[in-house]
C-alpha positions as CSV (number, residue, x, y, z in Angstrom):
1,M,0.0,0.0,0.0
2,L,1.0,3.6,-0.3
3,R,3.2,4.7,2.6
4,L,1.7,7.3,4.8
5,A,5.2,8.3,6.0
6,R,6.0,9.7,2.5
7,S,4.5,13.1,3.5
8,A,3.6,14.5,6.9
9,A,1.1,16.9,5.2
10,F,-0.5,14.0,3.4
11,T,-0.7,12.0,6.6
12,A,-2.4,14.8,8.5
13,R,-5.1,15.1,5.8
14,V,-6.0,11.4,5.7
15,A,-5.8,10.8,9.5
16,R,-9.4,11.5,10.2
17,P,-11.1,8.3,11.5
18,V,-13.3,6.1,9.2
19,R,-15.4,3.3,10.5
20,L,-15.1,0.2,8.2
21,T,-16.4,-2.4,10.6
22,R,-17.5,-4.7,7.8
23,G,-14.7,-4.0,5.4
24,L,-15.2,-2.8,1.8
25,A,-18.9,-3.6,1.8
26,S,-19.4,-0.7,4.3
27,L,-17.2,1.5,2.2
28,A,-19.3,0.7,-0.9
29,E,-22.5,1.5,1.1
30,K,-20.9,4.8,2.2
31,Y,-19.8,5.8,-1.3
32,Y,-22.7,4.4,-3.3
33,P,-25.9,3.7,-1.3
34,N,-27.9,3.7,-4.5
35,E,-25.6,1.6,-6.6
36,P,-27.5,-0.9,-8.8
37,T,-27.4,-4.5,-7.6
38,V,-27.6,-6.1,-11.1
39,P,-27.2,-5.0,-14.7
40,V,-30.4,-4.1,-16.6
41,I,-30.6,-4.3,-20.4
42,K,-33.8,-2.6,-21.6
43,T,-33.2,-2.5,-25.4
44,E,-31.3,-4.1,-28.2
45,L,-27.7,-2.8,-28.4
46,P,-27.4,-0.1,-29.6
47,G,-30.7,1.2,-28.5
48,P,-32.8,3.8,-30.2
49,E,-31.6,6.7,-28.1
50,N,-28.0,5.6,-28.7
51,K,-28.5,5.5,-32.5
52,K,-29.9,9.1,-32.4
53,A,-27.1,10.3,-30.1
54,I,-24.4,8.7,-32.3
55,E,-25.9,10.2,-35.5
56,K,-26.0,13.6,-33.9
57,L,-22.4,13.4,-32.5
58,S,-21.0,11.9,-35.7
59,K,-21.7,15.0,-37.6
60,V,-19.0,16.9,-35.7
61,F,-16.9,14.1,-34.0
62,D,-15.5,10.7,-35.1
63,T,-17.8,8.1,-33.3
64,R,-16.7,5.0,-35.1
65,A,-14.9,3.5,-32.1
66,A,-17.8,4.2,-29.7
67,Y,-19.5,1.2,-28.0
68,Y,-22.4,3.4,-26.9
69,V,-23.2,6.9,-25.6
70,A,-23.0,7.0,-21.8
71,D,-25.2,8.9,-19.4
72,Y,-22.6,9.8,-16.7
73,Y,-25.2,11.6,-14.6
74,K,-26.9,8.2,-14.0
75,S,-23.8,6.0,-13.8
76,N,-23.0,5.0,-10.2
77,G,-20.2,3.2,-8.5
78,N,-19.2,0.1,-10.5
79,Y,-22.1,0.6,-13.0
80,I,-22.1,2.6,-16.2
81,V,-25.5,3.6,-17.8
82,D,-26.1,4.4,-21.5
83,V,-28.6,6.9,-22.9
84,D,-31.2,4.2,-23.3
85,G,-31.1,3.4,-19.6
86,N,-29.1,0.1,-20.1
87,T,-27.0,-0.5,-17.0
88,F,-23.8,-2.4,-17.2
89,L,-21.5,-3.8,-14.6
90,D,-18.2,-2.1,-15.6
91,V,-14.9,-4.1,-15.5
92,Y,-13.3,-1.8,-18.1
93,A,-13.6,1.6,-16.2
94,Q,-12.8,4.0,-19.0
95,I,-9.8,2.0,-20.2
96,S,-8.5,1.6,-16.7
97,S,-8.9,5.3,-15.8
98,I,-11.6,5.3,-13.1
99,A,-10.1,4.6,-9.7
100,L,-13.0,5.1,-7.3
101,G,-16.1,4.4,-9.4
102,Y,-18.6,6.7,-11.1
103,N,-19.7,9.8,-9.3
104,N,-17.6,9.2,-6.3
105,P,-18.8,11.6,-3.6
106,A,-15.3,12.5,-2.3
107,L,-14.2,13.5,-5.8
108,I,-17.4,15.5,-6.3
109,E,-16.6,17.4,-3.2
110,A,-13.0,18.0,-4.3
111,A,-14.3,19.2,-7.7
112,K,-16.7,21.6,-6.0
113,S,-14.1,23.1,-3.7
114,D,-13.1,26.7,-3.9
115,Q,-9.5,25.6,-4.6
116,N,-10.5,23.6,-7.6
117,I,-12.9,26.2,-9.0
118,N,-10.1,28.7,-8.7
119,A,-7.7,26.3,-10.6
120,I,-10.3,25.7,-13.3
121,V,-11.4,29.2,-14.1
122,N,-7.9,30.7,-13.9
123,R,-6.1,27.8,-15.5
124,P,-2.6,29.1,-14.7
125,A,0.3,28.7,-17.1
126,L,2.3,26.9,-14.4
127,G,5.7,27.3,-15.9
128,N,5.5,31.1,-15.9
129,F,2.8,31.9,-13.3
130,P,2.4,29.0,-10.8
131,S,-0.4,29.2,-8.3
132,S,0.4,30.1,-4.7
133,D,-0.9,26.7,-3.5
134,Y,0.6,24.4,-6.2
135,A,3.5,23.4,-4.0
136,D,1.1,22.2,-1.4
137,I,-1.2,20.5,-3.9
138,L,1.7,18.5,-5.2
139,A,3.2,17.7,-1.8
140,E,-0.2,16.5,-0.4
141,G,-1.1,14.4,-3.5
142,L,1.2,13.5,-6.4
143,L,4.4,13.7,-4.4
144,A,3.0,12.0,-1.4
145,G,2.0,9.1,-3.6
146,A,5.3,9.0,-5.5
147,P,7.0,5.7,-5.9
148,P,9.7,5.0,-3.2
149,G,12.9,6.8,-4.0
150,L,11.4,9.2,-6.6
151,D,10.8,12.6,-5.0
152,K,10.3,15.0,-7.9
153,V,7.5,15.3,-10.5
154,W,6.9,16.9,-13.8
155,T,3.2,17.2,-14.7
156,D,1.6,17.0,-18.1
157,L,-1.8,16.6,-19.7
158,S,-2.0,12.9,-20.8
159,G,-0.2,9.6,-20.7
160,S,1.2,10.2,-24.2
161,G,2.4,13.6,-23.0
162,A,4.0,12.1,-19.9
163,N,6.0,9.7,-22.1
164,E,6.9,12.4,-24.6
165,T,8.3,14.7,-21.9
166,A,10.1,11.8,-20.2
167,Y,11.9,11.0,-23.5
168,K,12.9,14.7,-23.8
169,A,14.3,14.6,-20.3
170,A,16.3,11.5,-21.2
171,F,17.8,13.0,-24.3
172,M,18.7,16.3,-22.6
173,Y,20.3,14.4,-19.8
174,K,22.3,12.2,-22.1
175,R,23.7,15.2,-24.0
176,A,24.4,17.1,-20.8
177,K,26.5,14.2,-19.6
178,E,28.4,14.2,-22.8
179,R,29.2,17.9,-22.9
180,G,29.0,18.7,-19.1
181,Y,25.9,19.7,-17.3
182,N,26.6,23.4,-17.1
183,T,28.7,23.7,-20.3
184,P,27.2,26.3,-22.7
185,F,25.9,25.2,-26.1
186,S,28.2,25.7,-29.0
187,E,27.4,27.9,-31.9
188,E,27.3,24.9,-34.2
189,E,24.8,23.2,-31.9
190,I,22.5,26.2,-31.8
191,A,22.6,26.8,-35.6
192,S,22.2,23.1,-36.5
193,S,19.2,22.6,-34.2
194,M,17.2,25.1,-36.3
195,V,17.6,22.9,-39.4
196,N,17.0,19.6,-37.5
197,S,20.5,18.3,-38.0
198,S,23.4,17.2,-35.8
199,P,24.9,18.1,-33.4
200,G,22.1,20.4,-32.2
201,S,19.5,17.7,-33.1
202,P,21.4,14.6,-32.3
203,Q,20.5,11.2,-33.7
204,M,19.7,9.5,-30.4
205,S,17.0,6.9,-29.7
206,I,14.7,5.3,-27.2
207,L,14.5,1.5,-27.1
208,S,11.1,-0.1,-26.7
209,F,9.7,-3.6,-26.9
210,E,7.6,-5.5,-29.5
211,T,3.9,-5.2,-28.7
212,A,4.5,-2.2,-26.5
213,F,2.1,0.8,-26.2
214,H,3.4,4.1,-25.0
215,G,1.0,6.6,-26.7
216,R,0.0,8.2,-30.0
217,L,2.1,11.4,-30.2
218,F,5.2,11.5,-32.3
219,G,7.9,10.3,-29.9
220,S,5.6,8.0,-27.9
221,L,4.2,6.6,-31.2
222,S,7.7,5.7,-32.3
223,T,8.0,3.5,-29.3
224,T,4.5,2.0,-29.7
225,R,4.5,-1.4,-31.4
226,S,1.1,-2.9,-30.5
227,K,-1.1,-2.5,-33.6
228,P,-0.4,-1.1,-37.2
229,I,-3.6,1.0,-37.1
230,H,-1.9,3.2,-34.5
231,K,1.1,3.9,-36.7
232,L,0.1,3.8,-40.4
233,D,0.9,6.9,-42.4
234,I,2.7,8.6,-39.5
235,P,6.4,9.4,-39.9
236,A,8.4,7.7,-37.2
237,F,11.9,8.0,-35.6
238,D,14.5,5.5,-36.4
239,W,14.4,3.9,-33.0
240,P,15.1,0.3,-32.0
241,T,12.9,-2.5,-30.7
242,A,13.6,-5.6,-28.7
243,P,11.5,-8.7,-28.1
244,F,9.3,-8.8,-25.0
245,P,9.1,-12.3,-23.4
246,K,6.3,-14.5,-24.7
247,L,5.6,-16.5,-21.5
248,K,3.9,-19.9,-21.5
249,Y,1.1,-20.7,-19.1
250,P,0.5,-21.9,-16.5
251,L,3.7,-20.4,-15.2
252,E,4.4,-23.1,-12.7
253,E,4.5,-25.7,-15.4
254,N,6.9,-23.7,-17.7
255,V,9.5,-22.4,-15.4
256,E,12.6,-23.4,-17.4
257,A,11.1,-22.4,-20.8
258,N,10.1,-19.0,-19.5
259,A,13.4,-18.4,-17.9
260,A,15.1,-19.2,-21.2
261,E,12.8,-16.9,-23.1
262,E,13.5,-14.0,-20.7
263,K,17.2,-14.6,-21.0
264,R,16.9,-14.5,-24.8
265,C,15.1,-11.2,-24.7
266,L,17.5,-9.6,-22.2
267,E,20.5,-10.7,-24.4
268,Q,18.8,-9.1,-27.4
269,V,18.2,-5.9,-25.5
270,E,21.9,-5.5,-24.6
271,K,23.0,-6.4,-28.1
272,T,20.7,-3.8,-29.6
273,I,21.8,-1.1,-27.1
274,K,25.5,-1.8,-28.0
275,S,24.9,-2.0,-31.8
276,W,22.1,0.4,-32.7
277,H,23.3,3.2,-35.1
278,N,21.5,5.9,-33.2
279,P,22.8,5.8,-29.6
280,V,20.2,4.7,-27.1
281,A,19.4,7.2,-24.4
282,A,16.8,5.2,-22.5
283,V,14.9,2.0,-22.4
284,V,11.1,2.3,-21.8
285,V,9.0,-0.7,-20.6
286,E,5.5,-1.3,-19.2
287,P,5.3,-3.5,-16.1
288,I,2.5,-5.3,-18.0
289,Q,2.1,-4.7,-21.7
290,S,-1.5,-3.6,-21.6
291,E,-2.7,-2.6,-25.1
292,G,-0.4,-5.1,-26.7
293,G,-2.2,-8.1,-25.0
294,D,-1.6,-7.9,-21.2
295,N,1.9,-9.5,-21.6
296,H,3.7,-10.3,-18.4
297,A,7.4,-10.9,-17.4
298,S,8.9,-11.9,-14.1
299,P,10.6,-9.7,-11.6
300,A,13.9,-11.3,-12.6
301,F,13.4,-10.0,-16.1
302,F,12.9,-6.4,-15.0
303,K,15.8,-6.6,-12.6
304,G,17.9,-7.9,-15.4
305,L,16.7,-5.1,-17.6
306,Q,17.7,-2.5,-15.0
307,E,21.1,-4.0,-14.7
308,I,21.6,-3.8,-18.5
309,T,20.6,-0.1,-18.5
310,K,23.0,0.7,-15.7
311,R,25.8,-1.3,-17.3
312,N,25.4,0.6,-20.6
313,D,24.7,4.0,-19.1
314,V,21.2,4.4,-20.4
315,L,18.1,5.5,-18.5
316,F,15.5,3.0,-17.3
317,I,12.0,4.4,-17.8
318,V,9.0,2.5,-16.5
319,D,5.7,3.4,-18.1
320,E,3.0,3.0,-15.4
321,V,0.3,4.9,-17.3
322,Q,-2.1,1.9,-17.2
323,T,-0.6,-0.2,-14.4
324,G,-0.3,2.5,-11.7
325,V,-2.5,3.5,-8.8
326,G,-3.4,0.3,-7.2
327,A,-4.9,-2.1,-9.7
328,T,-2.1,-4.7,-9.5
329,G,-2.3,-5.0,-5.7
330,K,0.6,-2.5,-5.3
331,F,0.2,1.2,-5.6
332,W,2.8,1.1,-8.4
333,A,3.2,-2.2,-10.3
334,H,7.0,-2.0,-10.4
335,E,7.0,-2.4,-6.6
336,H,6.3,-6.1,-7.3
337,W,9.8,-6.3,-8.6
338,N,11.7,-5.3,-5.5
339,L,14.3,-3.4,-7.5
340,P,17.6,-2.7,-5.7
341,T,17.3,1.0,-6.8
342,P,14.3,3.0,-8.2
343,P,13.8,3.4,-11.9
344,D,15.3,6.6,-13.3
345,I,11.9,7.8,-14.5
346,M,8.4,6.5,-14.0
347,T,5.5,7.9,-16.0
348,F,1.8,7.9,-14.9
349,S,-1.7,9.0,-15.9
350,K,-5.1,7.2,-16.1
351,K,-6.3,6.3,-12.6
352,A,-4.4,9.2,-11.2
353,Q,-6.6,11.5,-13.3
354,A,-3.4,13.6,-13.7
355,A,-0.3,12.9,-15.8
356,G,3.4,13.3,-15.7
357,Y,6.6,11.6,-14.6
358,Y,8.5,11.0,-11.3
359,F,12.2,11.2,-11.0
360,S,14.9,11.9,-8.4
361,N,18.1,12.9,-10.1
362,P,18.2,16.7,-10.2
363,E,20.2,16.5,-13.4
364,L,17.1,15.2,-15.1
365,T,15.8,18.7,-14.8
366,P,17.2,20.6,-17.9
367,N,20.0,23.0,-17.2
368,Q,18.1,26.0,-18.5
369,P,14.4,27.1,-18.3
370,Y,12.0,26.6,-21.3
371,R,13.6,23.4,-22.4
372,Q,10.9,21.3,-20.7
373,F,7.9,23.6,-21.0
374,N,4.5,24.2,-22.4
375,T,1.7,26.6,-21.7
376,W,0.0,24.7,-18.9
377,C,2.6,22.2,-17.7
378,G,-0.2,20.0,-16.5
379,D,-3.3,21.2,-14.7
380,P,-3.7,22.0,-11.0
381,S,-7.3,21.0,-11.1
382,K,-6.3,17.5,-12.1
383,A,-3.6,17.4,-9.4
384,I,-6.3,18.4,-6.9
385,V,-8.5,15.4,-8.0
386,A,-5.4,13.2,-7.9
387,R,-4.8,14.3,-4.3
388,T,-8.3,13.2,-3.3
389,I,-8.0,9.9,-5.2
390,F,-4.7,9.1,-3.3
391,Q,-6.2,10.2,0.0
392,E,-9.3,7.9,-0.4
393,I,-7.1,5.0,-1.5
394,I,-5.0,5.3,1.6
395,K,-7.7,6.1,4.0
396,N,-9.7,3.0,3.0
397,D,-6.8,0.7,2.3
398,L,-8.0,0.1,-1.3
399,V,-4.8,-1.3,-2.6
400,A,-4.8,-4.2,-0.1
401,Q,-8.5,-4.7,-0.7
402,T,-8.0,-4.8,-4.5
403,A,-5.3,-7.5,-4.0
404,K,-7.7,-9.6,-2.0
405,V,-10.5,-9.2,-4.5
406,G,-8.1,-10.0,-7.3
407,D,-7.1,-13.2,-5.7
408,Y,-10.7,-14.2,-5.3
409,M,-11.5,-13.2,-8.9
410,Y,-8.5,-15.2,-10.2
411,G,-9.5,-18.3,-8.3
412,K,-13.0,-18.1,-9.8
413,L,-11.6,-17.6,-13.3
414,E,-9.2,-20.6,-12.8
415,A,-12.3,-22.7,-12.1
416,L,-14.0,-21.4,-15.2
417,A,-10.9,-22.1,-17.3
418,T,-11.0,-25.7,-16.3
419,K,-14.7,-25.9,-17.4
420,Y,-14.2,-23.9,-20.6
421,P,-10.5,-24.6,-21.6
422,K,-10.9,-23.4,-25.2
423,D,-12.5,-20.2,-24.2
424,I,-10.2,-19.2,-21.4
425,T,-6.6,-19.8,-22.3
426,N,-3.4,-18.3,-20.9
427,L,-5.1,-17.0,-17.8
428,R,-2.6,-14.5,-16.3
429,G,-2.4,-11.9,-13.6
430,K,-2.2,-14.2,-10.5
431,N,-1.2,-12.1,-7.5
432,K,-1.5,-8.9,-9.5
433,G,-4.8,-7.6,-8.0
434,T,-7.6,-7.3,-10.5
435,F,-5.1,-6.7,-13.4
436,I,-6.2,-10.0,-14.9
437,A,-6.5,-11.2,-18.5
438,W,-6.9,-14.3,-20.7
439,D,-7.0,-15.2,-24.4
440,A,-10.0,-16.3,-26.4
441,E,-9.6,-19.0,-29.0
442,S,-9.4,-16.6,-31.9
443,P,-9.8,-12.8,-32.6
444,A,-13.3,-13.4,-33.9
445,A,-14.2,-15.4,-30.8
446,R,-12.8,-12.6,-28.6
447,D,-14.8,-9.9,-30.4
448,Q,-18.0,-12.0,-30.2
449,F,-17.4,-12.7,-26.5
450,L,-17.1,-9.0,-25.7
451,K,-20.3,-8.3,-27.7
452,D,-22.2,-11.0,-25.9
453,C,-21.0,-9.7,-22.5
454,R,-22.4,-6.3,-23.3
455,A,-25.7,-7.8,-24.4
456,N,-25.8,-9.4,-20.9
457,G,-24.9,-6.2,-19.0
458,L,-21.2,-6.5,-18.6
459,N,-18.9,-3.8,-19.9
460,I,-15.6,-5.4,-20.7
461,G,-12.6,-4.7,-23.0
462,G,-10.1,-6.5,-25.1
463,C,-6.4,-6.1,-25.9
464,G,-3.9,-7.5,-28.3
465,A,-5.1,-9.9,-31.0
466,R,-7.4,-12.1,-28.8
467,G,-6.9,-10.9,-25.3
468,I,-9.7,-10.1,-22.8
469,R,-8.6,-7.7,-20.0
470,L,-10.2,-6.7,-16.7
471,R,-9.8,-3.2,-15.4
472,P,-12.4,-2.6,-12.7
473,A,-12.2,0.3,-10.3
474,L,-10.6,-0.2,-6.9
475,V,-14.0,-0.3,-5.3
476,F,-14.9,-3.5,-7.0
477,E,-16.0,-6.1,-4.4
478,K,-16.4,-9.8,-4.1
479,K,-20.1,-9.4,-4.7
480,H,-19.4,-7.7,-8.0
481,T,-16.9,-10.5,-8.8
482,D,-19.6,-13.1,-8.3
483,L,-21.9,-11.2,-10.6
484,F,-19.2,-10.8,-13.2
485,I,-18.4,-14.6,-13.1
486,S,-22.0,-15.5,-13.5
487,I,-22.3,-13.3,-16.6
488,V,-19.1,-14.7,-18.1
489,E,-20.3,-18.3,-17.5
490,K,-23.7,-17.5,-19.0
491,V,-22.0,-16.2,-22.1
492,L,-19.6,-19.1,-22.4
493,S,-22.3,-21.7,-21.9
494,K,-24.3,-20.6,-24.9
C-alpha cells in the first residue's frame, strides 16, 4: 500500500477516522448507497436513443470507435449507464482510468471546492505563473503518492504527453552528460538545431519492446508497437525495438522455458543497445504490456533489464500509465519487482486522473528554463483530483483490498478455465490484483465474447489480437466479482 510516511502533510489530511467495521462492503455503502445490484438491459444494443445520439455526434466528431453513448449523470459506483437506460457492470472503467467508481462523492466534493474552482477558471500557465498553492497541492497528493525513491515530479496533460516529456528529459540528460551539465551550447549546436540536424538535433533513440504501447504522439508513437492501425501513415523516428518475453502458461509448469525466453530477450536488449546506429538514451518498458495483449514478465526479467541499462549508461523508464494507482495490488506495479534502486523515471496517468513523470536525479531537470515547457505544464485542477484519489485509497486501504478481490477473482476464473478450456486460455495476472487477462480461441471469438457480454450487461474490454482484459475500479468487491463470473459463465455456456 501507499506509505503514509512519505508526506507529513498527506498523513495529516488522511488521518481522520473512518469506520469500516464490515470491510469494503461498508465502504461501498458509504460511497454508493444507490448503486445498482444487477445489470439491466432494456433495449437491443445499440438502442434507439444511442442511435440518435451517435448520429448527432458523428456530424461533428468521429464516433466510429464508440461502443455506446453513456449517461454519466446516472452512472453510479461500478455501473455505467447508457442513454437508453441500459445499466452495465463495468470491469473496463474507461480503459483503466476510473479509480474510485462513477460519481464518487469524495471526488465530487473536491471538484466543488473553492480551490478547484479557482484552478479551473484561472487555468494558470504553471511554468510562468504557478499558483500560490501548487507546491502544497503536489506535496499533499502526487508527491505524497510518489514511488519509493522518486521525490520529484513533472506534470503533463496525458499519458502520451507524460512519455513524450520523459523522453525529452532522457535526451537532454544524455547530451548534458556528454558535454558537461553546465557547459554552454556551441554555436554549431545552436545553428544546426534550427535545421533539425546534428549536433544540435542529435540522432539518439529510445529502445522499446515488441507489442508495447506508449502513446500516439510522435515520440511516444515511435515506441508504440502494439497495432499497425496506430502507426500507419505517420512518420516515425529510427528507434530500435527488442523482443518482449512470450511466456507460456501456466507459469508453474513452464519455469525453465520461460526463464530461457526471458534470458533470450535480455540478451537481445543488450545487443541492440550496443549496436544500434542511433545511440540509445533510454529503455522504456511497461510492467505489464497492456494494449499489446496484457503480456507479463517476471521480476527477474525487470531486474535484469535495469542491470543492463546501468551497465550501458542508459536510463530506465517505467511506463505506469495503465498499471499504476493500485490495480495490481501494489500502488505502483513495479513495486512487485523489489528493484535494488528505483527506476530513473516513472510515467503515470489514467487512474491518477493527472499525468506526468516522477524522478529523483536533479540533473534530469534541464540545465536551462523553457527546455521542458508548455503553456499549462499539466493542470492544477487534475492534481487536486489526484490528491483526493490518493487520500481515499490510503484512508480506505483500497490497494490491499484490491489485492484480496483480485485473488478471489483469479480463483473463480481458474475454475471457469477448467470448465471452458478453449474459451479461457493463458489466464494471467495471478497475485496482480484485478489486473487479470486471458485469451480467447481466436480474434473473432474474442470480439463475439465482448459483444455477448455487453448484451448481458457486462462492460468489458479487449487487448492484443485475442486478449480479454479486466480493469475494474478499486471499489470492485467480491459481490461484484460473483456477478461478473455469473455473466461470463452464462456467455460461455451458450
